[in-house]
N, CA, C and O atoms as CSV, one atom per row, in Angstrom:
chain,resi,resn,atom,element,x,y,z
A,1,MET,N,N,0.962,-0.919,-0.085
A,1,MET,CA,C,-0.211,-0.519,-0.040
A,1,MET,C,C,0.724,1.104,-0.174
A,1,MET,O,O,1.839,0.964,0.330
A,2,ILE,N,N,0.504,2.467,-0.699
A,2,ILE,CA,C,0.725,3.835,-0.997
A,2,ILE,C,C,1.039,4.001,0.345
A,2,ILE,O,O,0.303,3.350,1.086
A,3,VAL,N,N,2.246,4.935,1.126
A,3,VAL,CA,C,2.218,5.761,2.187
A,3,VAL,C,C,1.540,6.908,1.923
A,3,VAL,O,O,1.900,7.423,0.864
A,4,LYS,N,N,0.478,7.636,2.651
A,4,LYS,CA,C,-0.330,8.954,2.519
A,4,LYS,C,C,0.640,10.036,1.751
A,4,LYS,O,O,0.522,10.660,0.697
A,5,GLY,N,N,1.481,9.981,2.592
A,5,GLY,CA,C,2.324,11.135,2.499
A,5,GLY,C,C,3.374,11.090,1.084
A,5,GLY,O,O,4.245,11.870,0.697
A,6,SER,N,N,2.980,10.127,0.671
A,6,SER,CA,C,3.607,9.429,-0.742
A,6,SER,C,C,2.906,9.446,-2.292
A,6,SER,O,O,3.393,8.997,-3.329
A,7,ARG,N,N,1.660,10.085,-2.104
A,7,ARG,CA,C,0.776,9.997,-3.243
A,7,ARG,C,C,1.449,11.255,-3.876
A,7,ARG,O,O,1.185,11.211,-5.078
A,8,GLU,N,N,2.005,12.069,-3.669
A,8,GLU,CA,C,2.550,13.370,-4.377
A,8,GLU,C,C,3.642,12.261,-5.517
A,8,GLU,O,O,3.448,12.257,-6.733
A,9,SER,N,N,4.639,11.479,-4.919
A,9,SER,CA,C,5.617,10.831,-5.124
A,9,SER,C,C,5.373,9.827,-6.211
A,9,SER,O,O,6.212,9.517,-7.057
A,10,VAL,N,N,3.857,9.225,-6.100
A,10,VAL,CA,C,3.261,8.312,-7.079
A,10,VAL,C,C,2.663,9.305,-8.402
A,10,VAL,O,O,2.809,8.957,-9.574
A,11,ILE,N,N,2.204,10.159,-8.129
A,11,ILE,CA,C,1.638,10.989,-9.218
A,11,ILE,C,C,3.000,11.451,-10.167
A,11,ILE,O,O,2.914,11.309,-11.386
A,12,GLN,N,N,4.497,12.115,-9.449
A,12,GLN,CA,C,5.217,12.052,-10.349
A,12,GLN,C,C,6.069,11.145,-10.872
A,12,GLN,O,O,6.947,11.425,-11.688
A,13,ASN,N,N,5.800,9.827,-10.341
A,13,ASN,CA,C,6.497,8.700,-10.887
A,13,ASN,C,C,5.612,8.184,-12.061
A,13,ASN,O,O,6.185,7.764,-13.067
A,14,LEU,N,N,3.992,8.190,-11.986
A,14,LEU,CA,C,3.684,8.789,-13.169
A,14,LEU,C,C,4.055,9.369,-14.369
A,14,LEU,O,O,4.286,8.941,-15.500
A,15,GLU,N,N,4.053,10.354,-13.881
A,15,GLU,CA,C,3.980,11.295,-15.192
A,15,GLU,C,C,5.414,11.181,-15.613
A,15,GLU,O,O,5.747,11.584,-16.727
A,16,ASP,N,N,6.327,10.627,-14.743
A,16,ASP,CA,C,7.772,10.649,-15.483
A,16,ASP,C,C,7.478,9.124,-16.110
A,16,ASP,O,O,8.208,9.018,-17.096
A,17,ALA,N,N,6.850,8.148,-15.961
A,17,ALA,CA,C,6.472,7.321,-16.811
A,17,ALA,C,C,5.881,7.250,-18.078
A,17,ALA,O,O,5.733,6.252,-18.783
A,18,GLY,N,N,5.475,8.710,-18.356
A,18,GLY,CA,C,4.814,8.910,-19.707
A,18,GLY,C,C,3.510,9.091,-19.605
A,18,GLY,O,O,2.915,9.369,-20.647
A,19,CYS,N,N,2.606,8.965,-18.125
A,19,CYS,CA,C,1.108,8.836,-18.306
A,19,CYS,C,C,0.740,10.369,-18.478
A,19,CYS,O,O,1.444,11.318,-18.134
A,20,GLU,N,N,-0.396,10.412,-19.026
A,20,GLU,CA,C,-1.265,11.691,-19.357
A,20,GLU,C,C,-1.802,12.428,-18.006
A,20,GLU,O,O,-1.387,11.930,-16.960
A,21,THR,N,N,-2.233,12.985,-17.950
A,21,THR,CA,C,-2.966,13.646,-16.696
A,21,THR,C,C,-4.208,12.797,-16.900
A,21,THR,O,O,-4.152,12.125,-15.870
A,22,GLU,N,N,-5.150,12.433,-17.457
A,22,GLU,CA,C,-6.188,11.700,-17.407
A,22,GLU,C,C,-6.031,10.462,-17.003
A,22,GLU,O,O,-6.806,9.871,-16.251
A,23,MET,N,N,-4.808,9.924,-17.588
A,23,MET,CA,C,-4.113,8.567,-16.943
A,23,MET,C,C,-4.311,8.605,-15.187
A,23,MET,O,O,-4.992,7.882,-14.460
A,24,ILE,N,N,-3.468,9.694,-14.889
A,24,ILE,CA,C,-3.089,9.518,-13.624
A,24,ILE,C,C,-4.464,9.730,-12.553
A,24,ILE,O,O,-4.762,9.165,-11.500
A,25,GLN,N,N,-5.124,10.800,-13.342
A,25,GLN,CA,C,-6.368,10.984,-12.316
A,25,GLN,C,C,-7.134,9.365,-12.316
A,25,GLN,O,O,-7.603,9.032,-11.227
A,26,ASP,N,N,-7.256,8.504,-13.316
A,26,ASP,CA,C,-7.658,7.351,-13.283
A,26,ASP,C,C,-7.187,6.678,-12.159
A,26,ASP,O,O,-7.907,6.246,-11.259
A,27,PHE,N,N,-6.060,6.596,-12.213
A,27,PHE,CA,C,-5.167,5.636,-11.628
A,27,PHE,C,C,-5.126,5.920,-10.155
A,27,PHE,O,O,-5.081,5.000,-9.339
A,28,MET,N,N,-5.141,7.392,-9.748
A,28,MET,CA,C,-5.676,7.769,-8.671
A,28,MET,C,C,-6.788,7.384,-7.768
A,28,MET,O,O,-6.837,7.199,-6.552
A,29,GLY,N,N,-7.630,7.320,-8.681
A,29,GLY,CA,C,-9.531,7.301,-8.565
A,29,GLY,C,C,-9.391,5.866,-8.336
A,29,GLY,O,O,-10.236,5.546,-7.500
A,30,TRP,N,N,-8.713,4.879,-8.700
A,30,TRP,CA,C,-8.556,3.687,-8.626
A,30,TRP,C,C,-7.930,3.484,-6.788
A,30,TRP,O,O,-8.514,2.967,-5.836
A,31,PHE,N,N,-6.825,4.001,-6.845
A,31,PHE,CA,C,-5.899,3.830,-5.635
A,31,PHE,C,C,-7.376,4.331,-4.202
A,31,PHE,O,O,-7.790,3.530,-3.364
A,32,ASP,N,N,-7.683,5.273,-4.292
A,32,ASP,CA,C,-8.729,5.906,-3.397
A,32,ASP,C,C,-9.787,5.030,-3.021
A,32,ASP,O,O,-10.358,5.044,-1.930
A,33,LYS,N,N,-10.061,4.139,-4.135
A,33,LYS,CA,C,-11.068,3.274,-4.219
A,33,LYS,C,C,-10.708,1.851,-3.685
A,33,LYS,O,O,-11.510,0.932,-3.516
A,34,GLY,N,N,-9.379,1.826,-3.450
A,34,GLY,CA,C,-9.091,0.474,-3.307
A,34,GLY,C,C,-8.397,-0.562,-4.107
A,34,GLY,O,O,-7.808,-1.600,-3.806
A,35,GLN,N,N,-8.671,0.095,-5.313
A,35,GLN,CA,C,-8.715,-0.955,-6.716
A,35,GLN,C,C,-7.570,-1.310,-7.072
A,35,GLN,O,O,-7.162,-0.914,-8.164
A,36,ARG,N,N,-6.733,-2.161,-6.240
A,36,ARG,CA,C,-5.378,-2.627,-6.481
A,36,ARG,C,C,-5.538,-3.215,-8.229
A,36,ARG,O,O,-5.113,-2.565,-9.185
A,37,ALA,N,N,-6.028,-4.158,-8.308
A,37,ALA,CA,C,-6.430,-4.923,-9.583
A,37,ALA,C,C,-6.178,-3.827,-10.798
A,37,ALA,O,O,-5.221,-3.698,-11.562
A,38,LYS,N,N,-7.367,-3.118,-10.680
A,38,LYS,CA,C,-7.334,-1.866,-11.837
A,38,LYS,C,C,-5.800,-1.453,-12.271
A,38,LYS,O,O,-5.194,-1.540,-13.339
A,39,GLN,N,N,-5.395,-0.898,-10.791
A,39,GLN,CA,C,-3.960,-0.273,-10.850
A,39,GLN,C,C,-3.228,-1.193,-11.535
A,39,GLN,O,O,-2.951,-0.832,-12.679
A,40,LEU,N,N,-2.811,-2.295,-11.202
A,40,LEU,CA,C,-2.241,-3.171,-11.673
A,40,LEU,C,C,-1.973,-3.628,-12.843
A,40,LEU,O,O,-0.881,-3.966,-13.301
A,41,GLU,N,N,-3.232,-3.631,-13.430
A,41,GLU,CA,C,-3.601,-3.691,-15.365
A,41,GLU,C,C,-3.325,-2.761,-15.836
A,41,GLU,O,O,-2.959,-2.982,-16.991
A,42,PHE,N,N,-3.269,-1.268,-15.458
A,42,PHE,CA,C,-3.221,-0.160,-15.770
A,42,PHE,C,C,-1.393,-0.212,-15.957
A,42,PHE,O,O,-0.943,0.027,-17.078
A,43,LEU,N,N,-0.779,-0.416,-15.226
A,43,LEU,CA,C,0.556,-0.393,-15.292
A,43,LEU,C,C,1.079,-1.319,-16.073
A,43,LEU,O,O,2.075,-0.983,-16.714
A,44,GLU,N,N,0.689,-2.363,-16.191
A,44,GLU,CA,C,1.252,-3.717,-16.874
A,44,GLU,C,C,1.046,-3.063,-18.508
A,44,GLU,O,O,1.875,-2.839,-19.390
A,45,HIS,N,N,-0.519,-2.871,-18.452
A,45,HIS,CA,C,-0.639,-1.799,-20.074
A,45,HIS,C,C,0.257,-0.915,-20.632
A,45,HIS,O,O,0.600,-0.969,-21.813
A,46,GLN,N,N,0.842,0.287,-19.449
A,46,GLN,CA,C,1.145,1.537,-19.523
A,46,GLN,C,C,2.873,0.718,-19.983
A,46,GLN,O,O,3.570,1.286,-20.824
A,47,ARG,N,N,3.371,-0.625,-19.308
A,47,ARG,CA,C,4.938,-1.023,-19.359
A,47,ARG,C,C,4.684,-1.823,-20.807
A,47,ARG,O,O,5.670,-1.716,-21.536
A,48,GLU,N,N,3.816,-2.441,-21.273
A,48,GLU,CA,C,3.836,-2.882,-22.623
A,48,GLU,C,C,3.522,-2.036,-23.560
A,48,GLU,O,O,3.723,-2.372,-24.728
A,49,TYR,N,N,2.935,-0.699,-23.248
A,49,TYR,CA,C,2.697,0.369,-24.384
A,49,TYR,C,C,4.296,1.001,-24.662
A,49,TYR,O,O,4.727,1.079,-25.812
A,50,LEU,N,N,5.000,1.380,-23.631
A,50,LEU,CA,C,6.658,1.735,-23.480
A,50,LEU,C,C,7.354,0.476,-23.855
A,50,LEU,O,O,8.243,0.771,-24.655
A,51,LEU,N,N,7.335,-0.566,-23.664
A,51,LEU,CA,C,8.372,-1.518,-24.263
A,51,LEU,C,C,8.213,-1.834,-25.821
A,51,LEU,O,O,9.200,-2.143,-26.488
A,52,GLY,N,N,7.070,-1.754,-26.319
A,52,GLY,CA,C,6.660,-1.665,-27.665
A,52,GLY,C,C,7.280,-0.758,-28.623
A,52,GLY,O,O,7.658,-0.896,-29.787
A,53,ARG,N,N,7.271,0.549,-27.507
A,53,ARG,CA,C,7.836,1.911,-28.448
A,53,ARG,C,C,9.576,1.351,-28.351
A,53,ARG,O,O,10.219,1.261,-29.397
A,54,VAL,N,N,10.001,1.121,-27.458
A,54,VAL,CA,C,11.338,0.635,-27.096
A,54,VAL,C,C,11.804,-0.421,-28.316
A,54,VAL,O,O,12.858,-0.235,-28.924
A,55,HIS,N,N,10.998,-1.440,-28.585
A,55,HIS,CA,C,11.257,-2.647,-29.577
A,55,HIS,C,C,11.333,-1.465,-30.694
A,55,HIS,O,O,12.487,-1.218,-31.042
A,56,ARG,N,N,10.564,-0.876,-31.169
A,56,ARG,CA,C,10.537,-0.176,-32.613
A,56,ARG,C,C,11.526,0.571,-32.471
A,56,ARG,O,O,12.378,0.415,-33.346
A,57,ASP,N,N,11.782,1.440,-31.591
A,57,ASP,CA,C,12.856,2.063,-32.013
A,57,ASP,C,C,14.596,1.611,-31.748
A,57,ASP,O,O,15.617,2.283,-31.899
A,58,GLU,N,N,14.374,0.031,-31.247
A,58,GLU,CA,C,15.558,-0.688,-31.562
A,58,GLU,C,C,15.684,-0.899,-33.155
A,58,GLU,O,O,16.645,-0.481,-33.802
A,59,ARG,N,N,14.662,-1.554,-33.670
A,59,ARG,CA,C,14.624,-2.053,-34.857
A,59,ARG,C,C,14.875,-0.581,-36.042
A,59,ARG,O,O,15.412,-0.643,-37.148
A,60,ARG,N,N,14.315,0.614,-35.392
A,60,ARG,CA,C,15.012,1.844,-36.504
A,60,ARG,C,C,16.409,1.942,-36.063
A,60,ARG,O,O,17.224,2.248,-36.934
A,61,ILE,N,N,16.762,1.773,-35.072
A,61,ILE,CA,C,18.358,2.206,-34.815
A,61,ILE,C,C,19.133,0.716,-35.586
A,61,ILE,O,O,20.322,0.760,-35.905
A,62,SER,N,N,18.346,-0.456,-35.799
A,62,SER,CA,C,19.224,-1.583,-36.135
A,62,SER,C,C,19.220,-0.803,-38.102
A,62,SER,O,O,20.065,-0.752,-38.996
A,63,CYS,N,N,18.198,-0.478,-37.999
A,63,CYS,CA,C,18.108,0.084,-39.861
A,63,CYS,C,C,19.061,1.059,-40.208
A,63,CYS,O,O,19.560,1.040,-41.333
A,64,LEU,N,N,19.393,1.966,-39.318
A,64,LEU,CA,C,20.515,2.944,-39.255
A,64,LEU,C,C,21.457,2.406,-39.458
A,64,LEU,O,O,22.019,2.593,-40.537
A,65,ASP,N,N,22.007,1.514,-38.488
A,65,ASP,CA,C,23.312,0.770,-38.075
A,65,ASP,C,C,23.785,0.237,-39.711
A,65,ASP,O,O,24.836,0.445,-40.317
A,66,TYR,N,N,22.580,-0.504,-40.112
A,66,TYR,CA,C,22.621,-1.420,-41.615
A,66,TYR,C,C,23.024,-0.291,-42.660
A,66,TYR,O,O,23.697,-0.618,-43.637
A,67,LEU,N,N,22.655,0.942,-42.491
A,67,LEU,CA,C,22.725,1.636,-43.409
A,67,LEU,C,C,24.298,2.001,-43.245
A,67,LEU,O,O,25.144,1.549,-44.018
A,68,VAL,N,N,24.573,2.769,-42.280
A,68,VAL,CA,C,26.123,3.242,-42.172
A,68,VAL,C,C,27.223,2.315,-42.415
A,68,VAL,O,O,28.345,2.677,-42.771
A,69,TYR,N,N,26.792,0.855,-42.167
A,69,TYR,CA,C,27.555,-0.331,-42.326
A,69,TYR,C,C,27.894,-0.451,-43.752
A,69,TYR,O,O,28.989,-0.844,-44.155
A,70,GLN,N,N,26.555,0.031,-44.765
A,70,GLN,CA,C,26.718,-0.348,-46.121
A,70,GLN,C,C,27.760,0.763,-46.549
A,70,GLN,O,O,28.647,0.531,-47.370
A,71,ILE,N,N,27.534,2.356,-45.746
A,71,ILE,CA,C,28.066,3.453,-46.772
A,71,ILE,C,C,29.444,3.192,-46.480
A,71,ILE,O,O,30.259,3.482,-47.356
A,72,GLN,N,N,30.003,2.507,-44.991
A,72,GLN,CA,C,31.434,2.360,-44.805
A,72,GLN,C,C,31.993,1.434,-45.787
A,72,GLN,O,O,33.051,1.567,-46.402
A,73,GLY,N,N,31.208,0.546,-45.852
A,73,GLY,CA,C,31.686,-0.738,-46.810
A,73,GLY,C,C,32.021,-0.233,-48.437
A,73,GLY,O,O,32.791,-0.776,-49.229
A,74,GLN,N,N,31.302,0.804,-48.616
A,74,GLN,CA,C,31.293,1.151,-50.124
A,74,GLN,C,C,32.549,2.004,-50.120
A,74,GLN,O,O,33.212,2.330,-51.104
A,75,SER,N,N,32.756,2.300,-48.896
A,75,SER,CA,C,33.813,3.740,-48.799
A,75,SER,C,C,35.196,3.292,-49.389
A,75,SER,O,O,35.845,3.743,-50.332
A,76,MET,N,N,35.547,1.760,-48.111
A,76,MET,CA,C,36.214,0.962,-47.849
A,76,MET,C,C,36.708,0.386,-49.557
A,76,MET,O,O,37.829,0.395,-50.065
A,77,GLY,N,N,35.547,-0.025,-50.061
A,77,GLY,CA,C,35.743,-0.723,-51.855
A,77,GLY,C,C,36.218,0.395,-52.668
A,77,GLY,O,O,36.686,0.175,-53.785
A,78,LYS,N,N,36.129,1.616,-52.177
A,78,LYS,CA,C,36.437,2.844,-53.578
A,78,LYS,C,C,38.101,3.004,-53.091
A,78,LYS,O,O,38.868,3.243,-54.024
A,79,ARG,N,N,38.517,2.930,-52.163
A,79,ARG,CA,C,39.669,3.021,-51.900
A,79,ARG,C,C,40.692,2.471,-52.436
A,79,ARG,O,O,41.819,2.707,-52.000
């Protein structure tokens, strides 16, 4: 359970995790009603969303790395 004095730190943590105001309000509403299952479901959903973004960005970085590799290989072949 979240300590009463740390309510602000929970809100800050949710903001830092990329949650929008409405999402935070929903989360804190579930907190006030003792709906832990809803909170955990929300946190898992947000985590999956962020992880999906990380994986998309990793693929994009791999594409850029491949182009760098190709360009460097062409440069070495011309020398």
